[in-house]
C-alpha positions in Angstrom: 66.6 -84.6 97.9 64.7 -86.4 95.2 61.5 -84.8 96.4 63.0 -81.3 96.1 64.5 -81.9 92.6 61.1 -83.1 91.4 59.4 -80.2 93.0 61.7 -77.7 91.3 61.2 -79.5 88.0 57.4 -79.0 88.2 57.8 -75.4 89.2 60.1 -74.7 86.3 57.7 -76.6 83.9 54.8 -74.5 85.1 56.7 -71.2 84.6 57.7 -72.3 81.1 54.1 -73.3 80.3 52.8 -69.9 81.4 55.5 -68.1 79.3 54.6 -70.3 76.3 50.9 -69.5 76.6 51.7 -65.8 76.9 54.0 -66.1 73.8 51.3 -67.9 71.8 48.8 -65.1 72.7 51.0 -62.8 70.7 49.2 -59.4 70.7 48.6 -57.5 73.9 45.0 -57.0 75.1 43.3 -54.4 73.0 41.1 -51.7 74.5 38.1 -51.9 72.2 36.3 -49.1 74.0 39.2 -46.8 73.5 39.2 -47.5 69.8 35.5 -47.2 69.3 35.3 -44.0 71.3 37.2 -42.3 68.6 35.3 -40.7 65.6 34.8 -43.2 62.9 36.6 -42.3 59.6 37.4 -43.5 56.2 40.6 -45.4 55.6 40.5 -46.2 51.8 40.5 -49.5 49.9 44.3 -49.8 50.0 43.9 -50.4 53.7 41.1 -52.9 53.1 43.2 -54.9 50.6 45.7 -55.8 53.3 43.2 -58.4 54.7 40.8 -58.8 51.8 43.1 -59.0 48.8 41.0 -61.4 46.7 37.9 -59.2 47.0 39.9 -56.1 46.4 41.3 -57.7 43.2 37.9 -58.6 42.0 36.5 -55.2 42.8 39.3 -53.6 40.7 37.9 -55.5 37.7 34.4 -53.9 38.1 33.0 -50.7 36.7 32.5 -49.4 40.3 36.2 -49.1 40.7 36.5 -47.1 37.4 33.6 -44.7 37.9 36.0 -41.8 38.6 39.6 -42.1 37.5 42.5 -39.7 38.0 43.6 -38.4 34.7 46.7 -36.7 36.2 48.0 -39.9 37.6 47.2 -41.9 34.5 46.4 -40.0 31.3 45.4 -43.3 29.6 42.1 -43.2 31.5 41.0 -40.7 28.8 39.7 -43.2 26.2 39.6 -40.9 23.2 41.8 -38.0 21.8 40.6 -34.6 23.0 40.5 -33.0 19.5 38.6 -29.7 19.6 38.0 -29.7 15.9 36.5 -33.2 15.9 34.4 -32.4 19.0 32.9 -29.2 17.5 32.2 -30.9 14.2 30.1 -33.5 16.0 28.4 -30.9 18.1 27.5 -28.9 15.0 25.5 -32.0 13.8 23.3 -31.5 16.8 22.7 -27.7 16.2 18.9 -28.0 16.3 19.1 -29.4 19.8 21.8 -27.2 21.3 21.0 -24.4 23.7 24.4 -22.9 23.0 26.0 -22.7 19.4 28.4 -25.4 18.8 31.3 -23.0 18.3 30.6 -21.4 21.7 30.5 -24.5 23.8 33.4 -24.8 26.3 35.7 -27.7 25.2 38.4 -28.4 27.7 42.0 -29.0 26.7 43.5 -32.3 27.7 45.6 -30.8 30.5 42.5 -29.3 32.0 40.9 -32.6 32.6 41.4 -33.7 36.2 39.2 -36.9 36.3 37.2 -39.0 33.9 33.7 -40.3 34.7 32.8 -43.7 33.2 34.1 -45.5 30.2 31.7 -48.3 29.3 28.9 -46.5 27.6 30.1 -42.9 27.7 32.8 -40.7 29.2 32.5 -37.3 30.8 35.3 -35.0 32.1 35.8 -33.3 35.4 37.4 -29.9 35.3 38.0 -27.0 37.8 36.7 -23.5 37.5 37.1 -20.9 40.2 38.2 -23.6 42.6 35.0 -25.6 42.0 34.8 -28.9 40.3 32.4 -29.2 37.3 31.5 -31.7 34.6 32.5 -30.1 31.3 29.7 -29.7 28.7 31.0 -32.4 26.3 30.4 -36.2 26.4 31.9 -39.0 24.4 29.6 -41.9 23.5 31.8 -44.9 23.2 29.6 -47.3 21.2 28.9 -44.8 18.5 32.2 -43.0 18.6 30.6 -39.5 18.7 30.7 -36.4 20.8 27.4 -35.0 22.2 26.5 -32.0 24.5 26.0 -32.2 28.2 24.3 -29.3 30.1 26.1 -26.9 27.7 24.1 -23.9 28.9 24.4 -24.3 32.7 27.4 -26.7 33.2 29.3 -24.2 35.3 26.2 -23.7 37.6 26.1 -27.4 38.6 28.9 -28.1 41.1 29.9 -31.7 40.7 30.3 -32.3 44.5 26.7 -31.2 45.1 25.0 -32.7 42.1 26.8 -36.0 41.4 30.0 -36.5 43.4 28.8 -38.8 46.1 28.0 -41.5 43.6 31.3 -41.1 41.7 33.7 -41.1 44.6 34.0 -42.5 48.2 34.0 -40.3 51.3 33.1 -37.1 49.6 32.8 -33.9 51.7 30.5 -31.5 49.8 31.8 -28.4 51.6 35.5 -29.0 50.9 35.0 -30.9 47.6 37.5 -33.5 48.8 37.1 -37.3 48.8 39.0 -40.2 50.2 39.4 -41.9 46.8 37.9 -41.8 43.3 35.3 -44.5 42.3 32.8 -46.5 44.2 35.2 -48.2 46.7 34.8 -50.6 49.7 33.6 -48.0 52.2 30.9 -46.7 49.8 29.0 -50.0 50.5 30.5 -51.1 53.8 30.7 -47.8 55.6 33.6 -46.1 57.3 36.3 -48.6 58.2 38.7 -47.0 60.7 37.4 -49.0 63.7 37.4 -52.2 61.7 41.0 -51.6 60.5 42.2 -50.7 64.0 41.0 -53.8 65.7 43.2 -57.0 65.4 42.0 -60.2 63.8 41.9 -61.8 67.2 39.1 -59.5 68.2 36.8 -61.5 65.9 33.4 -60.6 67.2 34.2 -56.9 68.0 35.7 -56.5 64.6 32.6 -57.8 62.9 30.4 -55.2 64.7 32.4 -52.3 63.4 31.7 -52.7 59.6 28.6 -53.0 57.5 28.2 -56.3 55.7 25.3 -55.9 53.2 24.9 -59.7 53.0 23.9 -59.8 56.6 21.4 -56.9 56.5 17.7 -57.4 55.9 17.1 -57.6 52.1 15.2 -54.4 51.7 17.8 -52.3 53.6 20.7 -54.0 51.7 19.0 -53.2 48.4 18.8 -49.5 49.5 22.6 -49.4 49.5 22.5 -50.0 45.7 19.5 -47.7 45.5 21.5 -44.8 47.0 23.3 -44.4 43.6 21.2 -46.4 41.1 18.5 -43.9 41.5 17.5 -40.4 40.5 16.0 -37.7 42.6 17.0 -35.1 45.2 18.6 -34.9 48.6 16.2 -34.3 51.6 19.1 -33.1 53.8 20.9 -30.6 51.6 19.1 -28.2 49.2 20.1 -28.7 45.6 21.8 -32.1 46.3 21.4 -34.6 43.6 22.6 -37.6 45.6 21.6 -38.8 49.2 24.0 -36.6 51.1 24.4 -37.9 54.7 23.2 -41.4 53.9 25.3 -44.3 55.2 25.0 -48.0 54.3 22.4 -49.8 56.4 20.2 -46.7 57.0 16.8 -46.0 55.5 17.4 -44.3 52.2 14.0 -42.5 52.0 15.1 -40.4 55.0 17.9 -38.9 52.9 16.6 -39.1 49.3 13.4 -38.7 47.4 13.2 -40.6 44.1 11.9 -39.0 40.9 8.7 -40.1 39.2 6.4 -39.3 36.2 3.6 -38.6 38.7 5.8 -35.9 40.3 6.2 -34.3 36.8 9.5 -35.8 35.6 8.6 -36.5 31.9 12.3 -36.4 30.9 13.5 -39.4 32.8 10.4 -41.5 33.4 7.7 -42.9 31.1 4.0 -42.4 31.9 3.9 -46.0 33.2 6.8 -45.1 35.6 9.3 -47.2 33.7 12.7 -45.5 33.5 13.9 -43.6 30.5 17.3 -42.6 32.0 20.4 -44.3 33.3 21.3 -45.0 37.0 17.6 -45.5 37.7 17.5 -49.3 38.2 16.4 -49.0 41.8 13.3 -47.0 40.7 12.4 -49.7 38.2 13.0 -52.5 40.7 10.7 -50.9 43.2 7.8 -51.3 40.7 8.6 -54.9 40.0 7.3 -58.2 41.4 10.9 -59.0 42.3 10.8 -56.3 44.9 7.5 -57.6 46.4 8.9 -61.2 46.5 12.2 -60.3 48.0 14.4 -60.8 44.9 16.9 -58.0 45.2 19.9 -56.6 43.3 22.3 -59.1 44.9 20.0 -62.0 44.0 21.3 -61.5 40.4 24.4 -59.3 40.7 27.5 -59.6 42.7 29.7 -56.6 43.7 32.9 -58.5 44.0 33.5 -62.1 43.5 36.7 -64.2 43.7 38.2 -64.3 40.2 37.2 -62.5 37.0 33.6 -61.3 36.6 31.8 -63.6 34.1 29.7 -60.8 32.6 29.9 -57.1 32.0 26.9 -56.6 34.2 28.3 -58.7 37.0 25.5 -61.2 36.9 25.9 -64.7 38.1 25.1 -66.0 34.6 25.1 -64.5 31.2 21.9 -63.2 29.6 18.7 -65.2 30.0 20.6 -68.0 31.8 20.5 -65.8 34.8 16.7 -65.7 34.7 16.4 -69.4 34.0 18.2 -70.2 37.3 14.9 -69.4 39.0 12.3 -69.4 36.2 12.3 -72.9 34.9 10.7 -73.2 31.5 8.3 -76.1 31.6 6.4 -75.6 28.3 7.2 -73.3 25.3 3.6 -72.2 24.9 1.8 -68.9 24.7 4.1 -66.0 23.6 7.1 -68.3 24.5 6.2 -70.5 21.6 7.9 -68.1 19.2 10.7 -67.2 21.6 11.8 -70.8 22.1 15.4 -69.6 22.2 14.7 -68.5 25.8 15.4 -64.8 25.4 13.8 -63.7 28.7 15.8 -60.5 28.7 14.7 -59.4 25.3 11.0 -59.2 26.3 11.0 -58.8 30.1 13.9 -56.4 30.3 13.5 -54.4 27.0 16.1 -51.8 26.0 14.0 -48.7 26.6 16.4 -46.7 28.8 19.3 -44.5 27.8 22.8 -44.1 29.2 24.6 -42.7 26.2 22.5 -43.7 23.2 18.7 -44.5 23.1 18.0 -48.0 24.1 21.5 -49.0 25.3 20.4 -50.2 28.7 17.7 -52.5 30.0 14.5 -51.8 32.0 14.6 -53.4 35.5 10.8 -53.7 36.0 11.0 -57.2 34.6 7.7 -56.9 32.8 6.9 -57.3 29.1 5.5 -54.2 27.5 2.9 -55.1 24.9 1.9 -53.2 21.7 -1.4 -52.3 23.5 0.7 -50.2 26.0 2.0 -48.1 23.1 -1.5 -47.9 21.6 -2.7 -46.4 24.9 0.1 -43.9 25.0 2.3 -43.5 22.0 5.2 -42.3 24.1 5.4 -45.6 26.0 7.6 -48.1 24.1 6.9 -51.9 23.9 9.1 -54.9 24.0 8.0 -56.3 20.6 9.2 -53.2 18.7 12.7 -53.3 20.3 13.4 -56.2 17.8 14.2 -55.0 14.3 11.7 -57.2 12.5 8.8 -55.4 14.2 10.0 -51.8 13.8 7.5 -50.7 11.2 4.7 -53.2 11.8 1.2 -52.0 12.5 0.7 -52.0 16.3 -2.9 -53.2 16.2 -1.9 -56.1 14.0 1.1 -56.9 16.2 -1.2 -56.8 19.3 -3.7 -59.1 17.6 -0.9 -61.6 16.8 0.2 -61.6 20.4 -3.4 -62.2 21.6 -3.6 -65.2 19.3 -0.3 -66.6 20.6 -1.3 -66.0 24.3 -4.5 -68.2 24.0 -4.2 -71.8 24.8 -6.4 -74.1 22.6 -9.5 -75.5 24.3 -9.2 -79.2 25.3 -10.7 -81.6 22.8 -12.0 -85.1 23.1 -14.7 -86.9 25.1 -15.8 -85.2 28.3 -15.0 -87.3 31.4 -18.2 -88.4 33.1 -18.4 -87.6 36.8 -18.3 -90.4 39.3 -21.4 -90.7 41.5 -20.9 -90.7 45.2 -21.2 -94.1 46.8 -21.1 -94.9 50.5 -18.9 -97.8 51.3 -19.1 -99.6 54.6 
């Protein structure tokens, strides 16, 4: 009898253990192949935030999240009153540069504005005409509080979805002019997330394989994700496309996009030395830099989302030249550095020679000092020295001569050390 009681006890214990293990397992086995056999699609950042809330919150504080904002859901995204009288008065001041008379330029009413584009340096406004989205021909420059023209002659010949939309929104379909969400959201850099979202957390390794993590790509390919929008050129896949239509994170950008250049005839956006004049061209600059050759990429200096508040507007790991000094340790304040002992690396090596809204409001990303002699060789090429106010009207030859003097180290003085004759010791 005792033997039977003990035997029954162990059987019951075994059954309970199995049930307990099954209960701890929680989720039923997932058919990974069934999920990944479905077409991969976009799910939107609201889905991503369910598991990645801290990164979502940080991303919401960035300019990426505010690149395109819905003015119908929140009219406060329009940062300035849309006053036609004020707008036309500002445009009239530019009459000698306008291709359409100031009083003939289309100025949208506030209720016509569907989305705003940007807000840091400037703001543009998306409207609809004949069921096609266009950027209206007016632009508000935030720092100088003035209105300027934007493609006033052909604005309604430049469909937003074809020319610009893929870098302003996430999941844009050029044909239907629809997108998953406004702004540069999670899937713009990580790729379509439907497989990733469908798989449970317990499928750790399978889940990782279904999403692009730029931090785990080779550096050059990862930088091309940034370069897909911080660039200027034309689509190689769709005629007339101004952004890399068809490109997805992790692919080779050059297959989908050809960057502009001075050599190719673009004198409007690029200087003769191939430094950028225009905005969203940082990738073009970076490609010409020593940073690119040495493997220092966008994410070496900038983060896209970081836990907590971004420390700087440009989302760099440190403010100003402190970012540079994390790698470039200053040993001696000699040569040209002797008069820049305050350590303003950015002022000389990233001169403000490019334009977003107003001339010189954004930095070069070639990370090279431009000398007065560069301007002497070509008067249309700016130099770092003259971006400082005290050199504005100084003679360039004199300024170059001063730099040459500073850039020469003095010859050593004192008694010359006598050479030691060779002696063989045994």
